[in-house]
C-alpha positions as CSV (number, residue, x, y, z in Angstrom):
1,M,20.9,68.9,123.0
2,T,20.8,66.9,119.8
3,R,24.0,68.5,118.7
4,I,25.8,67.4,121.9
5,S,24.5,63.9,121.7
6,L,25.7,63.6,118.1
7,I,29.2,64.8,119.1
8,I,29.3,62.2,121.9
9,L,28.2,59.5,119.5
10,F,30.8,60.4,117.0
11,I,33.6,60.4,119.5
12,S,32.5,57.0,121.0
13,L,32.4,55.5,117.4
14,L,35.9,56.9,116.7
15,V,37.3,55.4,120.0
16,V,35.7,52.0,119.3
17,S,36.8,51.9,115.7
18,C,40.5,52.6,116.6
19,A,40.7,49.9,119.3
20,T,41.9,46.6,118.3
21,T,40.5,43.2,119.4
22,E,43.5,41.1,118.4
23,E,46.0,40.2,121.1
24,T,49.6,41.3,120.4
25,I,52.0,38.3,120.2
26,K,55.5,38.8,121.3
27,S,57.8,36.2,119.9
28,D,61.5,35.7,119.4
29,T,63.1,36.8,116.2
30,A,63.9,33.2,115.3
31,D,60.2,32.3,115.3
32,A,59.2,35.4,113.4
33,P,58.3,34.7,109.7
34,T,60.7,36.1,107.1
35,A,59.4,38.7,104.7
36,E,59.4,37.1,101.4
37,P,58.2,38.9,98.3
38,Y,54.9,37.8,96.8
39,L,56.3,38.0,93.3
40,T,59.9,37.4,92.2
41,I,61.0,39.5,89.3
42,T,64.3,38.5,87.5
43,D,66.9,40.9,86.2
44,E,66.1,39.9,82.6
45,V,62.4,40.9,83.1
46,I,63.5,44.3,84.5
47,E,65.9,44.9,81.7
48,Q,63.3,44.1,79.1
49,F,60.8,46.4,80.7
50,V,63.4,49.2,80.7
51,V,64.3,48.6,77.0
52,E,60.6,48.7,76.1
53,E,60.3,52.2,77.8
54,L,63.2,53.8,75.9
55,D,62.8,55.9,72.8
56,E,64.6,55.1,69.6
57,L,67.7,57.3,70.3
58,Q,68.1,56.0,73.8
59,L,67.8,52.4,72.6
60,Q,70.5,52.9,69.9
61,L,72.8,54.4,72.5
62,L,72.2,51.5,74.9
63,Q,72.9,48.9,72.1
64,T,76.2,50.7,70.8
65,R,77.6,51.7,74.2
66,S,81.2,50.8,74.7
67,S,82.4,49.1,77.9
68,L,85.9,50.3,77.6
69,S,85.6,52.6,80.6
70,D,84.6,49.5,82.7
71,Q,87.5,47.4,81.4
72,F,90.2,50.0,82.0
73,S,89.0,51.8,85.1
74,N,91.4,49.9,87.4
75,L,94.4,50.1,85.2
76,E,97.7,50.8,87.0
77,H,100.7,52.4,85.7
78,D,104.2,50.8,85.6
79,M,105.8,54.2,86.0
80,P,107.9,54.9,89.0
81,E,106.4,57.1,91.6
82,L,108.9,59.9,90.9
83,F,107.1,60.5,87.5
84,T,103.6,60.2,88.7
85,R,103.6,62.4,91.8
86,E,102.7,66.0,91.5
87,I,105.5,68.5,92.1
88,V,104.5,71.6,93.9
89,R,107.1,74.5,93.8
90,E,106.6,77.8,95.0
91,E,108.2,80.1,92.5
92,R,108.6,83.6,93.7
93,E,109.5,86.1,91.2
94,I,112.3,88.3,92.6
95,D,112.6,91.8,91.0
96,E,116.3,92.5,91.2
97,Y,115.6,96.2,90.6
98,A,113.3,96.6,93.6
99,G,115.0,98.2,96.6
100,Y,115.5,101.3,98.7
101,R,117.2,104.6,98.5
102,V,117.6,107.6,100.9
103,Q,115.9,110.8,99.7
104,I,117.9,113.8,100.9
105,L,116.0,116.6,99.1
106,S,112.7,117.5,97.4
107,T,112.5,120.8,95.7
108,R,110.9,122.6,92.8
109,D,114.2,124.2,91.7
110,V,116.2,122.0,89.3
111,V,119.4,123.9,89.9
112,H,119.2,123.4,93.6
113,A,118.5,119.7,93.0
114,D,121.6,119.4,90.7
115,T,123.9,121.3,93.1
116,T,122.7,119.2,96.1
117,R,123.4,116.1,94.1
118,D,126.9,117.3,93.1
119,S,127.8,118.4,96.7
120,F,126.5,115.1,98.1
121,V,128.7,113.0,95.8
122,A,131.7,115.2,96.8
123,W,130.9,115.0,100.5
124,A,130.4,111.2,100.4
125,D,133.8,110.7,98.6
126,T,135.5,112.3,101.6
127,K,133.3,111.4,104.6
128,I,131.9,107.9,104.1
129,D,134.2,104.8,104.4
130,G,133.4,101.4,102.9
131,F,130.8,102.5,100.5
132,Q,130.7,104.9,97.5
133,P,127.0,105.9,97.2
134,E,125.7,107.3,93.9
135,A,123.2,110.2,94.0
136,Y,120.3,110.5,91.5
137,V,117.9,113.4,90.6
138,F,114.4,112.4,89.7
139,F,111.5,114.6,88.5
140,R,108.0,113.9,89.5
141,Q,105.8,116.8,88.9
142,P,106.1,119.3,90.5
143,Y,109.2,118.3,92.5
144,Y,112.8,117.3,91.8
145,R,114.0,114.7,94.2
146,V,117.6,113.9,95.1
147,R,118.1,110.3,96.3
148,A,121.3,108.5,97.3
149,G,122.4,104.9,97.5
150,D,121.1,101.5,96.3
151,F,120.0,99.1,98.9
152,R,118.1,95.8,98.7
153,D,117.9,95.5,102.5
154,R,115.7,98.2,104.2
155,D,117.8,98.0,107.4
156,K,120.9,98.9,105.6
157,A,119.1,101.8,104.0
158,I,117.9,103.0,107.4
159,E,121.5,102.7,108.8
160,F,122.7,104.9,105.9
161,S,119.9,107.5,106.4
162,R,121.0,107.8,110.1
163,I,124.5,108.7,108.9
164,L,123.1,111.2,106.5
165,K,120.7,112.9,109.0
166,E,123.6,114.7,110.6
167,F,124.3,116.6,107.3
168,Y,121.0,116.2,105.6
169,P,118.3,116.5,108.3
170,D,115.4,115.8,105.8
171,A,116.9,112.4,104.8
172,W,114.5,109.5,104.8
173,V,114.2,106.0,103.3
174,V,112.1,105.5,100.2
175,H,111.1,102.4,98.2
176,D,112.6,102.9,94.7
177,R,114.1,101.1,91.6
178,I,117.8,100.5,92.2
179,E,120.9,99.7,90.2
180,P,121.7,96.0,91.3
181,F,125.4,96.4,90.5
182,R,125.7,99.3,92.9
183,V,124.3,97.5,95.9
184,P,126.9,97.3,98.7
185,A,127.9,93.8,99.8
186,D,126.4,92.5,103.0
187,T,129.7,92.4,104.8
188,V,130.4,96.2,104.1
189,Q,130.2,98.4,107.1
190,I,129.0,101.9,106.2
191,K,130.4,104.6,108.5
192,L,131.7,108.1,108.6
193,S,135.4,108.5,108.3
194,D,137.4,109.7,111.2
195,P,138.2,113.4,111.0
196,E,141.8,112.7,112.2
197,D,142.5,110.6,109.1
198,S,142.0,113.4,106.7
């Protein structure tokens, strides 16, 4: 029982001590007193206090500090805007040797690759109008590959491969290094010659 009475006494003391006896005064802001500091400290006093707290090196740096950055921070240039603006250019490096060819054969037999190349050149001279394609034999182990034509535009290479598929059914377009001077002009129409003309 004494324990309960002690808890009740403690709670009642806590409630009474937190209560205020002063009346709250509501006033206009014009009548309210302004908050003034009790002690006014000047900038010289603050600077003197800071200087006293510095060690020897910091004090020397403070005394020899240059104010040039403050003096020239707002310096404006008399140069025209043309010279002061940043020029951004997107420079794409174009590889003039990158392009497409049509692969007509892939074999392990070098003789077969050479004869196919020769027969293609002879066939192209008589059957293709508007373009004189060159044929190349490349070796990449273990195959010899016969490729024809030099094209920068993939669509032109696809068009050429469609013409060749009638006589070389395995023809397909491959990305390859080309000879830029052998690329046909954009205006050239590659087509099979009419059999009646020969």
